[in-house]
mmCIF file of the N, C-alpha and C atoms, coordinates in Angstrom:
data_MODEL
# 
_entry.id   MODEL 
# 
loop_
_atom_site.group_PDB 
_atom_site.id 
_atom_site.type_symbol 
_atom_site.label_atom_id 
_atom_site.label_alt_id 
_atom_site.label_comp_id 
_atom_site.label_asym_id 
_atom_site.label_entity_id 
_atom_site.label_seq_id 
_atom_site.pdbx_PDB_ins_code 
_atom_site.Cartn_x 
_atom_site.Cartn_y 
_atom_site.Cartn_z 
_atom_site.occupancy 
_atom_site.B_iso_or_equiv 
_atom_site.pdbx_formal_charge 
_atom_site.auth_seq_id 
_atom_site.auth_comp_id 
_atom_site.auth_asym_id 
_atom_site.auth_atom_id 
_atom_site.pdbx_PDB_model_num 
ATOM 1   N N  . MET A 1 1  ? -89.191  179.901 146.798 1.00 0.00 ? 1  MET A N  1 
ATOM 2   C CA . MET A 1 1  ? -88.593  181.217 146.872 1.00 0.00 ? 1  MET A CA 1 
ATOM 3   C C  . MET A 1 1  ? -89.694  182.256 147.122 1.00 0.00 ? 1  MET A C  1 
ATOM 4   N N  . GLN A 1 2  ? -89.529  183.049 148.150 1.00 0.00 ? 2  GLN A N  1 
ATOM 5   C CA . GLN A 1 2  ? -90.503  184.084 148.467 1.00 0.00 ? 2  GLN A CA 1 
ATOM 6   C C  . GLN A 1 2  ? -90.185  185.357 147.692 1.00 0.00 ? 2  GLN A C  1 
ATOM 7   N N  . THR A 1 3  ? -91.236  186.012 147.238 1.00 0.00 ? 3  THR A N  1 
ATOM 8   C CA . THR A 1 3  ? -91.043  187.293 146.564 1.00 0.00 ? 3  THR A CA 1 
ATOM 9   C C  . THR A 1 3  ? -91.233  188.407 147.584 1.00 0.00 ? 3  THR A C  1 
ATOM 10  N N  . GLN A 1 4  ? -90.543  189.491 147.371 1.00 0.00 ? 4  GLN A N  1 
ATOM 11  C CA . GLN A 1 4  ? -90.664  190.643 148.254 1.00 0.00 ? 4  GLN A CA 1 
ATOM 12  C C  . GLN A 1 4  ? -92.002  191.335 148.005 1.00 0.00 ? 4  GLN A C  1 
ATOM 13  N N  . PRO A 1 5  ? -92.694  191.738 149.063 1.00 0.00 ? 5  PRO A N  1 
ATOM 14  C CA . PRO A 1 5  ? -93.946  192.469 148.876 1.00 0.00 ? 5  PRO A CA 1 
ATOM 15  C C  . PRO A 1 5  ? -93.666  193.819 148.208 1.00 0.00 ? 5  PRO A C  1 
ATOM 16  N N  . ASP A 1 6  ? -94.628  194.291 147.450 1.00 0.00 ? 6  ASP A N  1 
ATOM 17  C CA . ASP A 1 6  ? -94.511  195.568 146.768 1.00 0.00 ? 6  ASP A CA 1 
ATOM 18  C C  . ASP A 1 6  ? -94.494  196.683 147.815 1.00 0.00 ? 6  ASP A C  1 
ATOM 19  N N  . PRO A 1 7  ? -93.424  197.469 147.896 1.00 0.00 ? 7  PRO A N  1 
ATOM 20  C CA . PRO A 1 7  ? -93.341  198.505 148.931 1.00 0.00 ? 7  PRO A CA 1 
ATOM 21  C C  . PRO A 1 7  ? -94.365  199.625 148.748 1.00 0.00 ? 7  PRO A C  1 
ATOM 22  N N  . ASP A 1 8  ? -94.886  199.797 147.546 1.00 0.00 ? 8  ASP A N  1 
ATOM 23  C CA . ASP A 1 8  ? -95.860  200.858 147.269 1.00 0.00 ? 8  ASP A CA 1 
ATOM 24  C C  . ASP A 1 8  ? -97.302  200.380 147.345 1.00 0.00 ? 8  ASP A C  1 
ATOM 25  N N  . TYR A 1 9  ? -97.532  199.132 147.741 1.00 0.00 ? 9  TYR A N  1 
ATOM 26  C CA . TYR A 1 9  ? -98.868  198.554 147.723 1.00 0.00 ? 9  TYR A CA 1 
ATOM 27  C C  . TYR A 1 9  ? -99.885  199.414 148.469 1.00 0.00 ? 9  TYR A C  1 
ATOM 28  N N  . TYR A 1 10 ? -99.563  199.880 149.654 1.00 0.00 ? 10 TYR A N  1 
ATOM 29  C CA . TYR A 1 10 ? -100.516 200.638 150.468 1.00 0.00 ? 10 TYR A CA 1 
ATOM 30  C C  . TYR A 1 10 ? -100.630 202.099 150.057 1.00 0.00 ? 10 TYR A C  1 
ATOM 31  N N  . ASP A 1 11 ? -99.664  202.615 149.313 1.00 0.00 ? 11 ASP A N  1 
ATOM 32  C CA . ASP A 1 11 ? -99.681  204.033 148.940 1.00 0.00 ? 11 ASP A CA 1 
ATOM 33  C C  . ASP A 1 11 ? -100.042 204.287 147.481 1.00 0.00 ? 11 ASP A C  1 
ATOM 34  N N  . ARG A 1 12 ? -100.146 203.246 146.703 1.00 0.00 ? 12 ARG A N  1 
ATOM 35  C CA . ARG A 1 12 ? -100.512 203.405 145.292 1.00 0.00 ? 12 ARG A CA 1 
ATOM 36  C C  . ARG A 1 12 ? -101.980 203.797 145.181 1.00 0.00 ? 12 ARG A C  1 
ATOM 37  N N  . LEU A 1 13 ? -102.295 204.695 144.256 1.00 0.00 ? 13 LEU A N  1 
ATOM 38  C CA . LEU A 1 13 ? -103.673 205.127 144.062 1.00 0.00 ? 13 LEU A CA 1 
ATOM 39  C C  . LEU A 1 13 ? -104.478 204.037 143.368 1.00 0.00 ? 13 LEU A C  1 
ATOM 40  N N  . ILE A 1 14 ? -105.700 203.841 143.869 1.00 0.00 ? 14 ILE A N  1 
ATOM 41  C CA . ILE A 1 14 ? -106.613 202.876 143.256 1.00 0.00 ? 14 ILE A CA 1 
ATOM 42  C C  . ILE A 1 14 ? -107.934 203.589 142.973 1.00 0.00 ? 14 ILE A C  1 
ATOM 43  N N  . ASP A 1 15 ? -108.682 203.098 142.003 1.00 0.00 ? 15 ASP A N  1 
ATOM 44  C CA . ASP A 1 15 ? -109.951 203.730 141.660 1.00 0.00 ? 15 ASP A CA 1 
ATOM 45  C C  . ASP A 1 15 ? -111.044 203.284 142.622 1.00 0.00 ? 15 ASP A C  1 
ATOM 46  N N  . GLU A 1 16 ? -112.226 203.905 142.481 1.00 0.00 ? 16 GLU A N  1 
ATOM 47  C CA . GLU A 1 16 ? -113.294 203.621 143.439 1.00 0.00 ? 16 GLU A CA 1 
ATOM 48  C C  . GLU A 1 16 ? -113.812 202.195 143.329 1.00 0.00 ? 16 GLU A C  1 
ATOM 49  N N  . LYS A 1 17 ? -113.735 201.607 142.160 1.00 0.00 ? 17 LYS A N  1 
ATOM 50  C CA . LYS A 1 17 ? -114.189 200.228 142.008 1.00 0.00 ? 17 LYS A CA 1 
ATOM 51  C C  . LYS A 1 17 ? -113.291 199.278 142.807 1.00 0.00 ? 17 LYS A C  1 
ATOM 52  N N  . GLU A 1 18 ? -111.995 199.482 142.706 1.00 0.00 ? 18 GLU A N  1 
ATOM 53  C CA . GLU A 1 18 ? -111.057 198.643 143.461 1.00 0.00 ? 18 GLU A CA 1 
ATOM 54  C C  . GLU A 1 18 ? -111.160 198.928 144.966 1.00 0.00 ? 18 GLU A C  1 
ATOM 55  N N  . ALA A 1 19 ? -111.361 200.193 145.323 1.00 0.00 ? 19 ALA A N  1 
ATOM 56  C CA . ALA A 1 19 ? -111.525 200.554 146.736 1.00 0.00 ? 19 ALA A CA 1 
ATOM 57  C C  . ALA A 1 19 ? -112.774 199.904 147.310 1.00 0.00 ? 19 ALA A C  1 
ATOM 58  N N  . ALA A 1 20 ? -113.858 199.929 146.558 1.00 0.00 ? 20 ALA A N  1 
ATOM 59  C CA . ALA A 1 20 ? -115.104 199.306 147.020 1.00 0.00 ? 20 ALA A CA 1 
ATOM 60  C C  . ALA A 1 20 ? -114.905 197.809 147.217 1.00 0.00 ? 20 ALA A C  1 
ATOM 61  N N  . SER A 1 21 ? -114.221 197.188 146.292 1.00 0.00 ? 21 SER A N  1 
ATOM 62  C CA . SER A 1 21 ? -113.939 195.755 146.401 1.00 0.00 ? 21 SER A CA 1 
ATOM 63  C C  . SER A 1 21 ? -113.076 195.471 147.637 1.00 0.00 ? 21 SER A C  1 
ATOM 64  N N  . TYR A 1 22 ? -112.079 196.296 147.865 1.00 0.00 ? 22 TYR A N  1 
ATOM 65  C CA . TYR A 1 22 ? -111.181 196.147 149.006 1.00 0.00 ? 22 TYR A CA 1 
ATOM 66  C C  . TYR A 1 22 ? -111.964 196.202 150.318 1.00 0.00 ? 22 TYR A C  1 
ATOM 67  N N  . LEU A 1 23 ? -112.971 197.097 150.372 1.00 0.00 ? 23 LEU A N  1 
ATOM 68  C CA . LEU A 1 23 ? -113.773 197.272 151.586 1.00 0.00 ? 23 LEU A CA 1 
ATOM 69  C C  . LEU A 1 23 ? -114.981 196.344 151.668 1.00 0.00 ? 23 LEU A C  1 
ATOM 70  N N  . CYS A 1 24 ? -115.259 195.625 150.578 1.00 0.00 ? 24 CYS A N  1 
ATOM 71  C CA . CYS A 1 24 ? -116.449 194.777 150.495 1.00 0.00 ? 24 CYS A CA 1 
ATOM 72  C C  . CYS A 1 24 ? -117.730 195.610 150.598 1.00 0.00 ? 24 CYS A C  1 
ATOM 73  N N  . TYR A 1 25 ? -117.710 196.759 149.986 1.00 0.00 ? 25 TYR A N  1 
ATOM 74  C CA . TYR A 1 25 ? -118.867 197.640 149.878 1.00 0.00 ? 25 TYR A CA 1 
ATOM 75  C C  . TYR A 1 25 ? -119.095 197.945 148.408 1.00 0.00 ? 25 TYR A C  1 
ATOM 76  N N  . SER A 1 26 ? -120.205 198.598 148.119 1.00 0.00 ? 26 SER A N  1 
ATOM 77  C CA . SER A 1 26 ? -120.498 198.973 146.740 1.00 0.00 ? 26 SER A CA 1 
ATOM 78  C C  . SER A 1 26 ? -119.850 200.315 146.397 1.00 0.00 ? 26 SER A C  1 
ATOM 79  N N  . VAL A 1 27 ? -119.690 200.555 145.104 1.00 0.00 ? 27 VAL A N  1 
ATOM 80  C CA . VAL A 1 27 ? -119.200 201.846 144.639 1.00 0.00 ? 27 VAL A CA 1 
ATOM 81  C C  . VAL A 1 27 ? -120.176 202.935 145.076 1.00 0.00 ? 27 VAL A C  1 
ATOM 82  N N  . ARG A 1 28 ? -121.465 202.642 145.032 1.00 0.00 ? 28 ARG A N  1 
ATOM 83  C CA . ARG A 1 28 ? -122.489 203.603 145.445 1.00 0.00 ? 28 ARG A CA 1 
ATOM 84  C C  . ARG A 1 28 ? -122.305 204.003 146.910 1.00 0.00 ? 28 ARG A C  1 
ATOM 85  N N  . ALA A 1 29 ? -121.926 203.067 147.772 1.00 0.00 ? 29 ALA A N  1 
ATOM 86  C CA . ALA A 1 29 ? -121.686 203.390 149.186 1.00 0.00 ? 29 ALA A CA 1 
ATOM 87  C C  . ALA A 1 29 ? -120.539 204.395 149.298 1.00 0.00 ? 29 ALA A C  1 
ATOM 88  N N  . LEU A 1 30 ? -119.457 204.169 148.556 1.00 0.00 ? 30 LEU A N  1 
ATOM 89  C CA . LEU A 1 30 ? -118.336 205.116 148.569 1.00 0.00 ? 30 LEU A CA 1 
ATOM 90  C C  . LEU A 1 30 ? -118.784 206.489 148.085 1.00 0.00 ? 30 LEU A C  1 
ATOM 91  N N  . GLN A 1 31 ? -119.568 206.516 147.030 1.00 0.00 ? 31 GLN A N  1 
ATOM 92  C CA . GLN A 1 31 ? -120.060 207.784 146.499 1.00 0.00 ? 31 GLN A CA 1 
ATOM 93  C C  . GLN A 1 31 ? -120.913 208.506 147.538 1.00 0.00 ? 31 GLN A C  1 
ATOM 94  N N  . ASN A 1 32 ? -121.786 207.780 148.215 1.00 0.00 ? 32 ASN A N  1 
ATOM 95  C CA . ASN A 1 32 ? -122.617 208.384 149.259 1.00 0.00 ? 32 ASN A CA 1 
ATOM 96  C C  . ASN A 1 32 ? -121.773 208.922 150.406 1.00 0.00 ? 32 ASN A C  1 
ATOM 97  N N  . TRP A 1 33 ? -120.762 208.185 150.825 1.00 0.00 ? 33 TRP A N  1 
ATOM 98  C CA . TRP A 1 33 ? -119.891 208.642 151.905 1.00 0.00 ? 33 TRP A CA 1 
ATOM 99  C C  . TRP A 1 33 ? -119.143 209.907 151.504 1.00 0.00 ? 33 TRP A C  1 
ATOM 100 N N  . ARG A 1 34 ? -118.741 210.002 150.243 1.00 0.00 ? 34 ARG A N  1 
ATOM 101 C CA . ARG A 1 34 ? -118.028 211.202 149.798 1.00 0.00 ? 34 ARG A CA 1 
ATOM 102 C C  . ARG A 1 34 ? -118.931 212.433 149.895 1.00 0.00 ? 34 ARG A C  1 
ATOM 103 N N  . VAL A 1 35 ? -120.204 212.274 149.625 1.00 0.00 ? 35 VAL A N  1 
ATOM 104 C CA . VAL A 1 35 ? -121.148 213.393 149.688 1.00 0.00 ? 35 VAL A CA 1 
ATOM 105 C C  . VAL A 1 35 ? -121.540 213.693 151.129 1.00 0.00 ? 35 VAL A C  1 
ATOM 106 N N  . ARG A 1 36 ? -121.872 212.666 151.883 1.00 0.00 ? 36 ARG A N  1 
ATOM 107 C CA . ARG A 1 36 ? -122.414 212.834 153.239 1.00 0.00 ? 36 ARG A CA 1 
ATOM 108 C C  . ARG A 1 36 ? -121.350 212.871 154.330 1.00 0.00 ? 36 ARG A C  1 
ATOM 109 N N  . GLY A 1 37 ? -120.168 212.362 154.026 1.00 0.00 ? 37 GLY A N  1 
ATOM 110 C CA . GLY A 1 37 ? -119.118 212.285 155.031 1.00 0.00 ? 37 GLY A CA 1 
ATOM 111 C C  . GLY A 1 37 ? -119.143 210.942 155.735 1.00 0.00 ? 37 GLY A C  1 
ATOM 112 N N  . GLY A 1 38 ? -118.108 210.679 156.496 1.00 0.00 ? 38 GLY A N  1 
ATOM 113 C CA . GLY A 1 38 ? -118.034 209.455 157.276 1.00 0.00 ? 38 GLY A CA 1 
ATOM 114 C C  . GLY A 1 38 ? -117.279 208.324 156.619 1.00 0.00 ? 38 GLY A C  1 
ATOM 115 N N  . GLY A 1 39 ? -116.900 208.496 155.378 1.00 0.00 ? 39 GLY A N  1 
ATOM 116 C CA . GLY A 1 39 ? -116.167 207.453 154.668 1.00 0.00 ? 39 GLY A CA 1 
ATOM 117 C C  . GLY A 1 39 ? -114.665 207.665 154.748 1.00 0.00 ? 39 GLY A C  1 
ATOM 118 N N  . PRO A 1 40 ? -113.928 206.824 154.049 1.00 0.00 ? 40 PRO A N  1 
ATOM 119 C CA . PRO A 1 40 ? -112.469 206.951 154.048 1.00 0.00 ? 40 PRO A CA 1 
ATOM 120 C C  . PRO A 1 40 ? -112.015 208.201 153.301 1.00 0.00 ? 40 PRO A C  1 
ATOM 121 N N  . LEU A 1 41 ? -110.819 208.662 153.634 1.00 0.00 ? 41 LEU A N  1 
ATOM 122 C CA . LEU A 1 41 ? -110.227 209.780 152.906 1.00 0.00 ? 41 LEU A CA 1 
ATOM 123 C C  . LEU A 1 41 ? -110.085 209.407 151.438 1.00 0.00 ? 41 LEU A C  1 
ATOM 124 N N  . PHE A 1 42 ? -110.181 210.390 150.573 1.00 0.00 ? 42 PHE A N  1 
ATOM 125 C CA . PHE A 1 42 ? -110.032 210.157 149.137 1.00 0.00 ? 42 PHE A CA 1 
ATOM 126 C C  . PHE A 1 42 ? -109.283 211.305 148.495 1.00 0.00 ? 42 PHE A C  1 
ATOM 127 N N  . ILE A 1 43 ? -108.839 211.099 147.279 1.00 0.00 ? 43 ILE A N  1 
ATOM 128 C CA . ILE A 1 43 ? -108.115 212.099 146.514 1.00 0.00 ? 43 ILE A CA 1 
ATOM 129 C C  . ILE A 1 43 ? -108.947 212.446 145.294 1.00 0.00 ? 43 ILE A C  1 
ATOM 130 N N  . LYS A 1 44 ? -109.271 213.703 145.146 1.00 0.00 ? 44 LYS A N  1 
ATOM 131 C CA . LYS A 1 44 ? -110.045 214.148 143.995 1.00 0.00 ? 44 LYS A CA 1 
ATOM 132 C C  . LYS A 1 44 ? -109.054 214.579 142.921 1.00 0.00 ? 44 LYS A C  1 
ATOM 133 N N  . VAL A 1 45 ? -108.848 213.712 141.943 1.00 0.00 ? 45 VAL A N  1 
ATOM 134 C CA . VAL A 1 45 ? -107.862 213.947 140.893 1.00 0.00 ? 45 VAL A CA 1 
ATOM 135 C C  . VAL A 1 45 ? -108.378 215.001 139.919 1.00 0.00 ? 45 VAL A C  1 
ATOM 136 N N  . SER A 1 46 ? -109.655 214.939 139.586 1.00 0.00 ? 46 SER A N  1 
ATOM 137 C CA . SER A 1 46 ? -110.292 215.924 138.722 1.00 0.00 ? 46 SER A CA 1 
ATOM 138 C C  . SER A 1 46 ? -111.775 215.960 139.080 1.00 0.00 ? 46 SER A C  1 
ATOM 139 N N  . GLY A 1 47 ? -112.558 216.687 138.307 1.00 0.00 ? 47 GLY A N  1 
ATOM 140 C CA . GLY A 1 47 ? -113.974 216.832 138.595 1.00 0.00 ? 47 GLY A CA 1 
ATOM 141 C C  . GLY A 1 47 ? -114.717 215.521 138.751 1.00 0.00 ? 47 GLY A C  1 
ATOM 142 N N  . ARG A 1 48 ? -114.355 214.526 137.968 1.00 0.00 ? 48 ARG A N  1 
ATOM 143 C CA . ARG A 1 48 ? -115.051 213.234 138.005 1.00 0.00 ? 48 ARG A CA 1 
ATOM 144 C C  . ARG A 1 48 ? -114.158 212.056 138.356 1.00 0.00 ? 48 ARG A C  1 
ATOM 145 N N  . SER A 1 49 ? -112.934 212.336 138.704 1.00 0.00 ? 49 SER A N  1 
ATOM 146 C CA . SER A 1 49 ? -111.975 211.260 138.960 1.00 0.00 ? 49 SER A CA 1 
ATOM 147 C C  . SER A 1 49 ? -111.550 211.270 140.428 1.00 0.00 ? 49 SER A C  1 
ATOM 148 N N  . VAL A 1 50 ? -111.842 210.173 141.110 1.00 0.00 ? 50 VAL A N  1 
ATOM 149 C CA . VAL A 1 50 ? -111.532 210.029 142.536 1.00 0.00 ? 50 VAL A CA 1 
ATOM 150 C C  . VAL A 1 50 ? -110.650 208.806 142.717 1.00 0.00 ? 50 VAL A C  1 
ATOM 151 N N  . ARG A 1 51 ? -109.683 208.912 143.599 1.00 0.00 ? 51 ARG A N  1 
ATOM 152 C CA . ARG A 1 51 ? -108.796 207.798 143.898 1.00 0.00 ? 51 ARG A CA 1 
ATOM 153 C C  . ARG A 1 51 ? -108.660 207.652 145.409 1.00 0.00 ? 51 ARG A C  1 
ATOM 154 N N  . TYR A 1 52 ? -108.239 206.471 145.802 1.00 0.00 ? 52 TYR A N  1 
ATOM 155 C CA . TYR A 1 52 ? -108.015 206.139 147.209 1.00 0.00 ? 52 TYR A CA 1 
ATOM 156 C C  . TYR A 1 52 ? -106.639 205.492 147.326 1.00 0.00 ? 52 TYR A C  1 
ATOM 157 N N  . THR A 1 53 ? -106.107 205.476 148.546 1.00 0.00 ? 53 THR A N  1 
ATOM 158 C CA . THR A 1 53 ? -104.944 204.640 148.823 1.00 0.00 ? 53 THR A CA 1 
ATOM 159 C C  . THR A 1 53 ? -105.390 203.543 149.788 1.00 0.00 ? 53 THR A C  1 
ATOM 160 N N  . ARG A 1 54 ? -104.779 202.408 149.688 1.00 0.00 ? 54 ARG A N  1 
ATOM 161 C CA . ARG A 1 54 ? -105.112 201.316 150.601 1.00 0.00 ? 54 ARG A CA 1 
ATOM 162 C C  . ARG A 1 54 ? -104.773 201.703 152.044 1.00 0.00 ? 54 ARG A C  1 
ATOM 163 N N  . ARG A 1 55 ? -103.745 202.540 152.209 1.00 0.00 ? 55 ARG A N  1 
ATOM 164 C CA . ARG A 1 55 ? -103.373 202.987 153.554 1.00 0.00 ? 55 ARG A CA 1 
ATOM 165 C C  . ARG A 1 55 ? -104.522 203.782 154.177 1.00 0.00 ? 55 ARG A C  1 
ATOM 166 N N  . ASP A 1 56 ? -105.140 204.688 153.414 1.00 0.00 ? 56 ASP A N  1 
ATOM 167 C CA . ASP A 1 56 ? -106.290 205.445 153.925 1.00 0.00 ? 56 ASP A CA 1 
ATOM 168 C C  . ASP A 1 56 ? -107.474 204.526 154.207 1.00 0.00 ? 56 ASP A C  1 
ATOM 169 N N  . LEU A 1 57 ? -107.667 203.530 153.363 1.00 0.00 ? 57 LEU A N  1 
ATOM 170 C CA . LEU A 1 57 ? -108.753 202.574 153.590 1.00 0.00 ? 57 LEU A CA 1 
ATOM 171 C C  . LEU A 1 57 ? -108.495 201.791 154.875 1.00 0.00 ? 57 LEU A C  1 
ATOM 172 N N  . GLN A 1 58 ? -107.255 201.356 155.073 1.00 0.00 ? 58 GLN A N  1 
ATOM 173 C CA . GLN A 1 58 ? -106.901 200.612 156.288 1.00 0.00 ? 58 GLN A CA 1 
ATOM 174 C C  . GLN A 1 58 ? -107.062 201.492 157.523 1.00 0.00 ? 58 GLN A C  1 
ATOM 175 N N  . ASP A 1 59 ? -106.664 202.763 157.427 1.00 0.00 ? 59 ASP A N  1 
ATOM 176 C CA . ASP A 1 59 ? -106.822 203.684 158.559 1.00 0.00 ? 59 ASP A CA 1 
ATOM 177 C C  . ASP A 1 59 ? -108.296 203.850 158.912 1.00 0.00 ? 59 ASP A C  1 
ATOM 178 N N  . TRP A 1 60 ? -109.144 203.963 157.891 1.00 0.00 ? 60 TRP A N  1 
ATOM 179 C CA . TRP A 1 60 ? -110.585 204.108 158.107 1.00 0.00 ? 60 TRP A CA 1 
ATOM 180 C C  . TRP A 1 60 ? -111.146 202.854 158.781 1.00 0.00 ? 60 TRP A C  1 
ATOM 181 N N  . ILE A 1 61 ? -110.718 201.683 158.290 1.00 0.00 ? 61 ILE A N  1 
ATOM 182 C CA . ILE A 1 61 ? -111.149 200.421 158.901 1.00 0.00 ? 61 ILE A CA 1 
ATOM 183 C C  . ILE A 1 61 ? -110.723 200.376 160.365 1.00 0.00 ? 61 ILE A C  1 
ATOM 184 N N  . SER A 1 62 ? -109.484 200.733 160.642 1.00 0.00 ? 62 SER A N  1 
ATOM 185 C CA . SER A 1 62 ? -108.974 200.703 162.017 1.00 0.00 ? 62 SER A CA 1 
ATOM 186 C C  . SER A 1 62 ? -109.756 201.635 162.926 1.00 0.00 ? 62 SER A C  1 
ATOM 187 N N  . ALA A 1 63 ? -110.163 202.785 162.408 1.00 0.00 ? 63 ALA A N  1 
ATOM 188 C CA . ALA A 1 63 ? -110.926 203.742 163.208 1.00 0.00 ? 63 ALA A CA 1 
ATOM 189 C C  . ALA A 1 63 ? -112.326 203.226 163.529 1.00 0.00 ? 63 ALA A C  1 
ATOM 190 N N  . LYS A 1 64 ? -112.822 202.278 162.750 1.00 0.00 ? 64 LYS A N  1 
ATOM 191 C CA . LYS A 1 64 ? -114.162 201.718 162.960 1.00 0.00 ? 64 LYS A CA 1 
ATOM 192 C C  . LYS A 1 64 ? -114.175 200.545 163.932 1.00 0.00 ? 64 LYS A C  1 
ATOM 193 N N  . ARG A 1 65 ? -113.007 200.064 164.353 1.00 0.00 ? 65 ARG A N  1 
ATOM 194 C CA . ARG A 1 65 ? -112.942 198.903 165.244 1.00 0.00 ? 65 ARG A CA 1 
ATOM 195 C C  . ARG A 1 65 ? -113.454 199.259 166.628 1.00 0.00 ? 65 ARG A C  1 
ATOM 196 N N  . VAL A 1 66 ? -114.240 198.363 167.193 1.00 0.00 ? 66 VAL A N  1 
ATOM 197 C CA . VAL A 1 66 ? -114.766 198.545 168.544 1.00 0.00 ? 66 VAL A CA 1 
ATOM 198 C C  . VAL A 1 66 ? -114.648 197.234 169.311 1.00 0.00 ? 66 VAL A C  1 
ATOM 199 N N  . ALA A 1 67 ? -114.625 197.355 170.629 1.00 0.00 ? 67 ALA A N  1 
ATOM 200 C CA . ALA A 1 67 ? -114.502 196.170 171.480 1.00 0.00 ? 67 ALA A CA 1 
ATOM 201 C C  . ALA A 1 67 ? -115.844 195.558 171.818 1.00 0.00 ? 67 ALA A C  1 
ATOM 202 N N  . ASN A 1 68 ? -116.883 196.392 171.850 1.00 0.00 ? 68 ASN A N  1 
ATOM 203 C CA . ASN A 1 68 ? -118.213 195.890 172.166 1.00 0.00 ? 68 ASN A CA 1 
ATOM 204 C C  . ASN A 1 68 ? -119.256 196.880 171.651 1.00 0.00 ? 68 ASN A C  1 
ATOM 205 N N  . THR A 1 69 ? -120.512 196.526 171.764 1.00 0.00 ? 69 THR A N  1 
ATOM 206 C CA . THR A 1 69 ? -121.568 197.351 171.177 1.00 0.00 ? 69 THR A CA 1 
ATOM 207 C C  . THR A 1 69 ? -121.752 198.689 171.879 1.00 0.00 ? 69 THR A C  1 
ATOM 208 N N  . THR A 1 70 ? -121.332 198.809 173.140 1.00 0.00 ? 70 THR A N  1 
ATOM 209 C CA . THR A 1 70 ? -121.453 200.102 173.816 1.00 0.00 ? 70 THR A CA 1 
ATOM 210 C C  . THR A 1 70 ? -120.445 201.105 173.284 1.00 0.00 ? 70 THR A C  1 
ATOM 211 N N  . CYS A 1 71 ? -119.394 200.615 172.609 1.00 0.00 ? 71 CYS A N  1 
ATOM 212 C CA . CYS A 1 71 ? -118.388 201.502 172.025 1.00 0.00 ? 71 CYS A CA 1 
ATOM 213 C C  . CYS A 1 71 ? -118.760 201.936 170.614 1.00 0.00 ? 71 CYS A C  1 
ATOM 214 N N  . ALA A 1 72 ? -119.716 201.256 170.028 1.00 0.00 ? 72 ALA A N  1 
ATOM 215 C CA . ALA A 1 72 ? -120.069 201.516 168.635 1.00 0.00 ? 72 ALA A CA 1 
ATOM 216 C C  . ALA A 1 72 ? -120.760 202.864 168.493 1.00 0.00 ? 72 ALA A C  1 
ATOM 217 N N  . PRO A 1 73 ? -120.402 203.608 167.425 1.00 0.00 ? 73 PRO A N  1 
ATOM 218 C CA . PRO A 1 73 ? -121.086 204.884 167.187 1.00 0.00 ? 73 PRO A CA 1 
ATOM 219 C C  . PRO A 1 73 ? -122.543 204.644 166.791 1.00 0.00 ? 73 PRO A C  1 
ATOM 220 N N  . SER A 1 74 ? -123.408 205.563 167.147 1.00 0.00 ? 74 SER A N  1 
ATOM 221 C CA . SER A 1 74 ? -124.831 205.401 166.816 1.00 0.00 ? 74 SER A CA 1 
ATOM 222 C C  . SER A 1 74 ? -125.174 206.029 165.496 1.00 0.00 ? 74 SER A C  1 
# 
């Protein structure tokens, strides 16, 4: 018997540790991207609390896809 996928899976908020794991990057990389730019969209819940959605992470991944090295950003 197959179970139905969770309809909120891509839109549920996740913390930076789970987001880093999802992207196979470190939490420090996410923190650096938030300061310097270039990373996935995030939600600033409070002064020290940041969340992501898997949908935003997937969109960021999709935007990074290239067909060859001449298409890659420098």
